[in-house]
Backbone as JSON, one array per atom type, in Angstrom:
{
  "sequence": "MGPPFTFTEEAETQLLQILDYLAAESELAALRVRDAIYDAVTKLAEAPGIGHSRQDLTNRPLKFWSVYSYLLVYDPGSRPLTIVAILHGARDVGKLLDT",
  "N": [[0.85, -1.17, 0.01], [0.5, 2.26, -0.77], [1.61, 5.59, 0.19], [-0.55, 7.54, 2.41], [-1.13, 9.99, 1.33], [-0.64, 12.43, -1.31], [1.25, 14.81, -3.21], [0.44, 17.37, -5.51], [2.25, 18.24, -8.45], [2.6, 20.99, -8.47], [2.12, 21.67, -5.77], [4.21, 20.33, -4.55], [6.39, 21.7, -5.63], [5.84, 24.21, -4.53], [6.15, 23.67, -1.8], [8.91, 23.01, -1.68], [9.98, 25.48, -2.47], [9.16, 27.11, -0.34], [10.57, 25.88, 1.8], [13.2, 26.22, 0.96], [13.36, 29.01, 1.0], [12.97, 29.53, 3.77], [15.14, 28.11, 4.83], [17.29, 29.65, 4.04], [17.43, 31.61, 5.92], [17.2, 30.15, 8.33], [18.02, 26.95, 9.03], [16.92, 25.29, 10.96], [14.34, 26.41, 11.34], [13.26, 25.83, 8.8], [13.23, 23.02, 8.89], [11.48, 22.6, 11.0], [9.06, 23.67, 10.01], [8.72, 22.02, 7.77], [8.41, 19.48, 9.04], [6.08, 20.0, 10.52], [4.24, 20.46, 8.48], [4.21, 17.91, 7.18], [3.31, 16.36, 9.35], [0.74, 17.46, 9.61], [-0.41, 16.88, 7.13], [-0.47, 14.09, 7.24], [-2.27, 13.74, 9.34], [-4.56, 14.93, 8.15], [-4.97, 13.11, 6.07], [-5.88, 10.97, 7.47], [-8.24, 11.95, 8.55], [-9.95, 13.55, 6.58], [-12.09, 15.33, 6.62], [-11.76, 17.31, 8.5], [-10.79, 19.79, 7.83], [-11.32, 23.19, 6.59], [-13.91, 24.49, 4.6], [-13.76, 26.93, 1.99], [-15.54, 28.81, 0.41], [-15.37, 31.44, -0.38], [-12.94, 31.61, -1.51], [-12.64, 29.69, -3.49], [-14.54, 27.81, -5.89], [-14.21, 25.23, -6.18], [-14.3, 21.86, -4.85], [-12.61, 21.95, -2.38], [-10.61, 21.8, 0.6], [-9.19, 23.5, 3.46], [-6.34, 23.86, 5.56], [-4.51, 25.18, 8.21], [-1.03, 25.68, 8.76], [1.3, 27.01, 10.68], [2.09, 29.95, 9.0], [1.02, 29.15, 6.68], [-1.23, 27.8, 4.19], [-2.59, 24.73, 3.75], [-3.95, 23.26, 0.96], [-6.36, 21.09, -0.03], [-7.86, 18.14, -1.57], [-10.55, 16.73, -0.24], [-11.95, 14.48, -0.99], [-10.31, 12.77, -2.37], [-8.32, 9.81, -2.81], [-5.24, 8.35, -2.69], [-5.1, 11.09, -0.3], [-5.01, 14.17, -1.85], [-2.79, 16.81, -1.94], [-3.23, 19.93, -3.02], [-2.2, 22.51, -3.11], [0.21, 24.61, -1.41], [0.28, 27.38, 0.31], [1.35, 30.67, 1.26], [-0.39, 32.42, 3.73], [-0.68, 35.18, 3.43], [-0.71, 35.7, 0.8], [-2.63, 36.16, -2.3], [-4.82, 34.05, -2.16], [-7.23, 33.13, -3.36], [-7.01, 34.1, -5.98], [-4.72, 32.72, -6.82], [-5.63, 30.09, -6.75], [-7.47, 30.05, -8.79], [-6.01, 29.94, -11.1]],
  "CA": [[0.0, 0.03, -0.01], [1.3, 3.48, -0.87], [1.39, 6.59, 1.25], [-1.92, 7.97, 2.5], [-1.3, 11.3, 0.71], [0.24, 12.79, -2.41], [1.31, 16.21, -3.52], [0.48, 17.67, -6.91], [3.55, 18.77, -8.82], [2.58, 22.38, -8.05], [2.22, 21.73, -4.33], [5.55, 19.89, -4.25], [7.24, 22.82, -5.96], [5.62, 25.25, -3.54], [6.8, 23.24, -0.54], [10.37, 23.17, -1.83], [10.28, 26.95, -2.45], [8.98, 27.57, 1.06], [11.66, 25.36, 2.63], [14.43, 26.93, 0.54], [13.29, 30.37, 1.51], [13.19, 29.51, 5.22], [16.48, 27.59, 5.12], [18.25, 30.74, 3.79], [17.51, 32.29, 7.21], [17.36, 29.24, 9.43], [17.8, 25.53, 8.71], [16.05, 24.76, 11.99], [12.98, 26.82, 11.02], [12.77, 25.04, 7.66], [12.97, 21.67, 9.31], [10.3, 22.7, 11.86], [7.9, 23.86, 9.12], [8.58, 20.75, 6.99], [7.83, 18.45, 9.93], [4.7, 20.38, 10.86], [3.42, 20.21, 7.28], [4.05, 16.47, 6.99], [2.42, 15.9, 10.41], [-0.62, 17.9, 9.3], [-0.91, 16.11, 5.96], [-0.75, 12.75, 7.73], [-3.51, 13.89, 10.11], [-5.63, 15.18, 7.19], [-5.24, 11.9, 5.32], [-6.64, 10.11, 8.4], [-9.55, 12.55, 8.81], [-9.99, 14.65, 5.64], [-13.21, 16.24, 6.83], [-11.51, 18.27, 9.59], [-10.41, 21.11, 7.29], [-12.36, 24.2, 6.4], [-14.29, 24.9, 3.21], [-13.63, 28.35, 1.81], [-16.22, 29.16, -0.82], [-14.95, 32.78, -0.75], [-11.66, 31.51, -2.22], [-12.73, 28.8, -4.67], [-15.78, 27.05, -6.08], [-13.82, 23.82, -6.22], [-14.59, 21.18, -3.55], [-11.34, 21.84, -1.65], [-10.6, 22.2, 2.01], [-7.98, 24.24, 3.88], [-5.82, 23.62, 6.87], [-3.38, 26.1, 8.47], [0.16, 25.27, 9.44], [2.03, 28.28, 10.8], [1.51, 31.0, 8.15], [0.74, 28.52, 5.37], [-2.49, 27.1, 4.01], [-2.59, 23.48, 2.96], [-5.19, 23.19, 0.17], [-6.42, 19.67, -0.39], [-9.1, 17.57, -2.05], [-10.94, 15.8, 0.8], [-12.53, 13.25, -1.59], [-9.32, 11.98, -3.11], [-7.59, 8.74, -2.14], [-4.77, 8.98, -1.5], [-5.41, 12.47, -0.13], [-4.17, 15.02, -2.7], [-2.49, 18.18, -1.55], [-3.33, 20.7, -4.26], [-1.32, 23.7, -3.01], [0.68, 25.03, -0.11], [0.41, 28.83, 0.02], [1.43, 31.58, 2.37], [-1.68, 33.02, 3.97], [-0.66, 36.6, 3.04], [-0.87, 35.79, -0.66], [-3.97, 36.21, -2.82], [-5.09, 32.63, -2.32], [-8.32, 32.97, -4.32], [-6.47, 34.3, -7.34], [-3.77, 31.62, -7.09], [-6.38, 28.82, -6.96], [-8.21, 30.16, -10.06], [-5.12, 29.76, -12.23]],
  "C": [[0.89, 1.23, -0.01], [1.0, 4.45, 0.26], [-0.04, 7.06, 1.27], [-2.2, 9.37, 1.87], [-0.32, 11.47, -0.43], [0.22, 14.29, -2.63], [1.2, 16.37, -5.04], [1.88, 18.19, -7.2], [3.68, 20.24, -8.35], [2.82, 22.5, -6.54], [3.65, 21.3, -3.88], [6.56, 21.0, -4.51], [7.1, 23.93, -4.93], [6.27, 24.92, -2.23], [8.3, 23.45, -0.6], [10.79, 24.65, -1.78], [10.18, 27.5, -1.03], [10.17, 27.13, 1.91], [12.96, 26.0, 2.25], [14.48, 28.34, 1.09], [13.59, 30.43, 3.0], [14.58, 29.08, 5.59], [17.54, 28.67, 4.9], [18.46, 31.52, 5.1], [17.83, 31.35, 8.37], [17.0, 27.78, 9.01], [16.8, 24.93, 9.7], [14.56, 25.14, 11.71], [12.42, 26.06, 9.84], [12.41, 23.65, 8.03], [11.69, 21.61, 10.17], [9.02, 22.81, 10.98], [7.66, 22.6, 8.29], [7.93, 19.67, 7.83], [6.38, 18.75, 10.25], [3.76, 20.14, 9.68], [3.18, 18.72, 7.08], [3.16, 15.87, 8.11], [0.95, 16.24, 10.12], [-1.22, 17.12, 8.17], [-1.27, 14.69, 6.37], [-2.09, 12.75, 8.51], [-4.7, 14.09, 9.17], [-5.98, 13.92, 6.41], [-6.06, 10.92, 6.14], [-8.04, 10.61, 8.61], [-9.72, 13.78, 7.88], [-11.1, 15.69, 5.84], [-12.92, 17.33, 7.85], [-11.12, 19.67, 9.09], [-11.58, 22.03, 7.13], [-12.68, 24.4, 4.93], [-14.16, 26.4, 3.12], [-14.24, 28.73, 0.41], [-15.92, 30.6, -1.27], [-13.64, 32.73, -1.55], [-11.74, 30.67, -3.47], [-14.07, 28.11, -4.69], [-15.48, 25.56, -6.14], [-14.06, 23.16, -4.87], [-13.3, 20.9, -2.77], [-11.53, 22.25, -0.21], [-9.23, 22.78, 2.34], [-7.62, 23.86, 5.31], [-4.6, 24.49, 7.08], [-2.27, 25.39, 9.18], [1.07, 26.5, 9.48], [1.36, 29.32, 9.94], [1.07, 30.43, 6.81], [-0.6, 27.83, 5.38], [-2.23, 25.85, 3.16], [-3.96, 23.4, 2.27], [-5.24, 21.74, -0.33], [-7.82, 19.27, -0.87], [-9.53, 16.47, -1.09], [-11.51, 14.49, 0.26], [-11.55, 12.4, -2.29], [-8.68, 10.94, -2.23], [-6.49, 8.26, -3.06], [-5.12, 10.47, -1.47], [-4.45, 13.29, -1.02], [-4.05, 16.4, -2.18], [-2.33, 18.97, -2.83], [-2.35, 21.84, -4.25], [-0.94, 23.91, -1.55], [1.07, 26.49, -0.31], [0.54, 29.61, 1.32], [0.1, 32.29, 2.52], [-1.77, 34.51, 3.58], [-0.83, 36.76, 1.52], [-2.36, 35.82, -1.05], [-4.39, 34.78, -3.18], [-6.18, 32.34, -3.35], [-7.81, 33.1, -5.74], [-5.53, 33.16, -7.73], [-4.49, 30.3, -7.39], [-7.19, 28.87, -8.27], [-7.34, 29.92, -11.25], [-4.83, 28.33, -12.49]]
}
């Protein structure tokens, strides 16, 4: 059996960019954020309904979960759970999800 979650190519790229950005300032901070994101994704895969719907951000059937300043955007109906995007909360999330 494979892992209980997967990242889209876009989400994987976003995660790597976030970690590279953080590591430039602090390797420890990057590791902390990486571990928190993987812990959250594992938790979401076990209980995908716990996130929040945000119809103000997208009409797609996606849910959101916060980890530090980042939003994990995922498809709660997918198996394995698909992480669609990982975005900083200060960004225009609605616009980024429409593209």
